[in-house]
C-alpha positions in Angstrom: -8.2 19.6 18.7 -5.7 16.7 19.1 -2.4 16.3 17.3 -4.0 13.4 15.4 -6.9 15.5 14.2 -4.6 18.4 13.2 -2.3 16.0 11.3 -5.2 14.4 9.5 -6.2 17.8 8.2 -2.8 18.0 6.4 -3.4 14.5 4.9 -6.8 15.8 3.8 -5.2 18.8 2.1 -6.8 21.2 4.5 -4.9 24.0 6.3 -4.4 22.8 9.9 -4.5 25.0 13.0 -0.7 24.5 13.4 2.2 22.8 11.6 2.3 19.2 12.8 5.7 18.3 14.1 6.2 14.7 13.1 7.9 13.7 16.4 5.1 15.3 18.4 2.1 14.4 16.3 3.0 10.8 15.5 4.6 7.8 17.1 7.0 5.5 15.3 5.8 1.9 15.7 8.9 -0.3 16.0 9.0 -3.8 14.5 12.5 -5.2 15.3 11.4 -8.6 14.0 11.6 -7.1 10.5 15.4 -7.0 10.5 16.2 -4.8 7.5 19.1 -3.3 9.3 20.4 -3.5 12.9 20.0 0.0 14.3 22.6 1.4 16.6 24.3 -2.0 17.0 26.7 -4.1 14.8 25.5 -7.3 13.3 23.8 -9.0 10.3 20.4 -8.2 8.9 18.2 -11.1 7.7 19.6 -10.7 4.2 23.1 -11.6 5.5 24.6 -8.0 5.1 27.2 -7.1 7.8 26.5 -3.8 9.5 28.7 -2.0 12.0 28.8 1.1 14.2 31.4 3.8 13.9 33.1 3.4 17.2 34.1 7.1 17.2 30.5 8.2 16.4 28.2 5.7 18.1 25.3 8.1 17.8 25.2 7.5 14.0 23.2 4.7 12.4 25.1 1.6 11.3 26.8 1.4 8.0 27.6 -1.6 5.8 30.9 -3.1 6.9 33.7 -1.8 4.5 34.5 -4.4 1.9 31.3 -6.4 2.3 29.9 -7.8 -1.0 27.6 -10.7 -1.3 27.7 -10.9 -5.0 29.1 -8.9 -7.9 26.6 -9.2 -10.8 22.9 -8.3 -10.5 22.1 -11.4 -12.7 23.2 -13.5 -9.7 20.8 -12.0 -7.2 18.4 -15.0 -7.1 21.2 -17.2 -6.1 22.0 -15.1 -3.1 18.9 -13.3 -2.0 15.7 -14.8 -0.5 13.2 -12.2 0.6 12.0 -13.3 4.0 8.3 -13.7 4.6 6.7 -12.1 7.7 3.6 -14.3 7.7 5.1 -16.6 10.4 6.1 -13.8 12.8 4.1 -13.7 16.1 1.9 -10.8 15.0 -0.4 -11.2 18.0 2.6 -10.4 20.3 3.8 -7.6 18.0 0.4 -6.0 18.0 0.1 -6.3 21.8 3.5 -4.7 22.2 2.5 -1.9 19.9 -0.7 -1.2 21.8 1.3 -1.0 25.0 3.9 1.4 23.5 1.4 3.5 21.5 -0.5 4.7 24.5 -1.8 7.9 22.9 -3.3 6.3 19.8 -6.4 8.5 20.2 -4.2 11.6 20.3 -1.4 11.0 17.8 -0.8 9.0 14.7 1.3 5.9 14.4 3.6 4.9 11.5 6.1 2.3 10.5 9.2 2.7 8.4 10.4 0.7 5.5 14.0 1.1 6.6 15.7 0.4 3.2 14.4 0.7 -0.3 15.3 -1.4 -3.3 18.0 0.9 -4.5 19.6 1.0 -1.0 19.2 -2.7 -0.6 21.0 -3.5 -3.8 23.9 -1.2 -2.8 24.1 -2.9 0.6 24.2 -6.3 -1.0 26.6 -5.6 -3.8 28.6 -2.5 -2.8 27.8 1.0 -4.0 30.0 0.9 -7.2 28.6 -2.5 -8.3 25.1 -1.4 -7.4 25.3 1.7 -9.6 26.7 -0.4 -12.5 23.9 -2.9 -12.0 21.3 -0.2 -13.0 22.4 -0.8 -16.6 21.5 -4.5 -16.4 18.0 -3.2 -16.4 15.9 -6.3 -16.9 17.6 -8.1 -13.9 17.4 -5.0 -11.8 13.6 -4.6 -12.5 13.1 -8.2 -11.5 14.8 -7.5 -8.1 12.8 -4.3 -7.6 9.5 -6.0 -8.3 10.4 -8.8 -5.8 11.3 -6.1 -3.3 7.9 -4.5 -3.8 6.2 -7.8 -3.2 8.2 -8.2 0.0 7.0 -4.8 1.3 3.4 -5.2 0.2 3.1 -8.5 2.2 4.4 -6.6 5.3 1.8 -3.9 4.9 -1.1 -6.3 5.3 0.2 -7.4 8.7 1.2 -3.9 9.8 -2.4 -2.7 9.1 -4.2 -5.7 10.6 -2.1 -6.1 13.8 -0.6 -2.6 14.4 -3.3 -0.4 12.7 -0.7 2.1 11.6 -1.9 5.3 10.1 0.9 5.7 7.6 3.9 4.0 6.1 7.1 5.9 5.5 9.0 4.1 2.8 12.7 4.8 2.3 14.9 4.9 -0.8 17.5 7.7 -1.2 17.7 8.4 -5.0 19.6 11.7 -4.8 22.6 13.4 -3.4 23.2 17.1 -2.7 23.8 17.8 -6.4 21.9 15.4 -8.6 20.1 12.0 -8.7 22.2 8.8 -8.6 20.5 7.7 -11.8 18.8 9.5 -14.7 15.1 10.3 -14.3 14.5 8.2 -17.4 16.2 5.2 -15.9 14.3 5.8 -12.6 11.0 5.7 -14.5 12.0 2.5 -16.3 13.1 0.6 -13.1 11.4 2.1 -10.0 8.2 3.9 -11.0 5.8 0.9 -11.5 7.0 -1.0 -8.4 6.6 2.2 -6.4 3.1 2.6 -7.8 2.2 -0.9 -6.7 3.4 -0.2 -3.1 1.5 3.0 -3.0 -1.7 1.4 -4.2 -1.4 -1.5 -1.8 -0.8 0.8 1.1 -3.6 3.2 0.3 -6.1 0.3 -0.4 -5.4 -0.9 3.1 -6.4 2.4 4.5 -2.9 3.8 5.3 -1.3 6.9 4.1 1.9 6.6 2.0 4.9 8.8 2.6 8.2 8.3 0.7 11.5 9.4 2.2 14.2 10.3 -0.3 17.1 12.6 0.6 18.9 14.8 -1.8 17.9 16.2 -5.2 15.0 14.4 -6.9 13.1 17.3 -8.4 12.9 15.8 -11.9 10.8 12.8 -10.6 8.5 14.7 -8.2 5.7 14.9 -10.8 6.0 11.1 -11.2 5.6 10.6 -7.5 2.4 12.7 -7.6 1.2 10.8 -10.7 1.5 7.4 -9.0 -0.3 8.6 -5.8 2.5 9.2 -3.3 0.8 11.4 -0.8 3.8 12.8 1.0 7.5 13.2 0.2 9.8 13.3 3.3 13.1 15.1 3.2 12.5 17.9 0.7 16.1 19.1 0.9 16.5 22.8 0.0 18.5 21.7 -3.1 15.2 21.0 -4.7 14.1 24.6 -4.8 11.4 24.9 -2.3 9.5 27.8 -3.9 9.2 25.9 -7.2 8.2 22.7 -5.5 5.5 24.4 -3.4 4.1 26.3 -6.4 4.0 23.3 -8.7 3.0 20.5 -6.4 1.8 22.0 -3.2 -1.9 21.2 -4.0 -1.2 17.5 -4.6 1.8 16.6 -2.5 2.4 16.9 1.3 5.9 18.0 2.1 7.4 16.4 5.1 10.7 17.0 7.0 12.4 20.0 5.3 14.6 21.3 8.1 18.0 21.3 6.6 20.6 19.1 8.5 23.3 20.8 6.5 22.5 23.8 8.7 21.2 22.4 11.9 23.8 19.6 12.3 26.8 21.7 11.2 29.6 21.9 13.7 29.0 24.8 16.0 25.5 25.7 14.8 23.9 28.0 17.3 20.4 27.7 18.7 19.3 30.7 16.8 20.7 29.3 13.5 18.7 26.1 14.1 15.5 28.0 15.0 15.9 30.1 11.8 16.2 26.9 9.7 12.8 25.8 11.2 11.2 29.1 10.4 12.6 29.1 6.9 11.0 25.7 6.3 7.6 26.7 7.6 7.7 30.0 5.7 8.4 28.2 2.4 6.9 24.7 2.6 4.2 25.4 5.1 2.4 28.3 3.5 -1.3 27.6 3.6 -0.7 24.2 5.1 0.7 21.1 3.4 3.7 20.6 5.7 4.6 17.9 8.3 7.8 19.2 9.9 10.9 17.5 11.1 14.6 17.3 10.3 15.0 16.4 6.6 16.8 13.2 7.7 14.1 12.5 10.3 16.3 12.6 13.4 19.3 14.8 14.1 22.5 13.0 15.2 23.5 16.1 17.3 22.3 16.0 20.8 19.6 18.6 21.6 18.9 19.6 18.0 15.6 17.8 17.6 14.3 19.3 20.8 15.0 22.8 19.4 13.4 22.0 16.1 10.3 20.7 17.8 10.1 23.7 20.2 10.5 26.3 17.4 8.1 24.5 15.1 5.5 24.4 17.9 5.9 28.1 18.7 6.3 29.4 15.2 3.9 27.1 13.3 0.7 28.5 14.6 -1.2 29.4 11.5 -3.5 31.9 13.1 -0.6 33.8 14.6 2.3 33.3 12.2 0.6 34.8 9.1 1.3 31.7 7.0 
């Protein structure tokens, strides 16, 4: 059985032969032409946001340049923001490059990443404090989120046609380590229906839909299930793994899970890292339903991802592990 076939069993809600490690069972398909955020280099994205590296920690992803603010009021967004269309990109070239990079397409799945969600985009454009206040200008905020959803849905058609991706991982971090950044009620009013539209468009094109959200988002997990999100990536332990697995394990595929608060902590030993992987598999992988990786997708600490993948490959054999 190939990694692709084994991973598809998880999407089909069957117990696979082993826990698929996302970095081993799938290939990220890179589209630098969609410049949502310059990665690992300073510069502007195509919305005009200034990003920069931390010179003392160049292994980290870029952050918005301190003090950057394109506008102060969400009611002004149409004056400053124009969502770029991707229809004029050279998709024949992008598809050809993808085929050259994705050499094992018969053996492993391919996926693309929506690098920033609507909540993250507003915060990048306005600054975090302004962005949080903007949530209460609900009508203007909803207009922006719907425009954002249209922007992503257009991309999905080209991604499927020219890259033939198997799944899309959409990002929007709605939680921190203690709570959500907004109330569940406000999330439902602003984000739920645009998210539903993105899910439906993606799945109608024949791609699976995974949503990445770090932090605590337990109150809206049943909403994600309701609107058809197939997989939730991150699943930080602050969400109570046992409860999540019991309530939603039949309907929702858990992805990620390995806690960077443990694995990326200063001085974390190899055994501590391996135990974090085993804990994830024991809780979220029981009877299947887990696609495993760091909860933040990639560790920023050299060597940690290799340990995570190695331990998951060894420990995640369902016939031998007792899961």
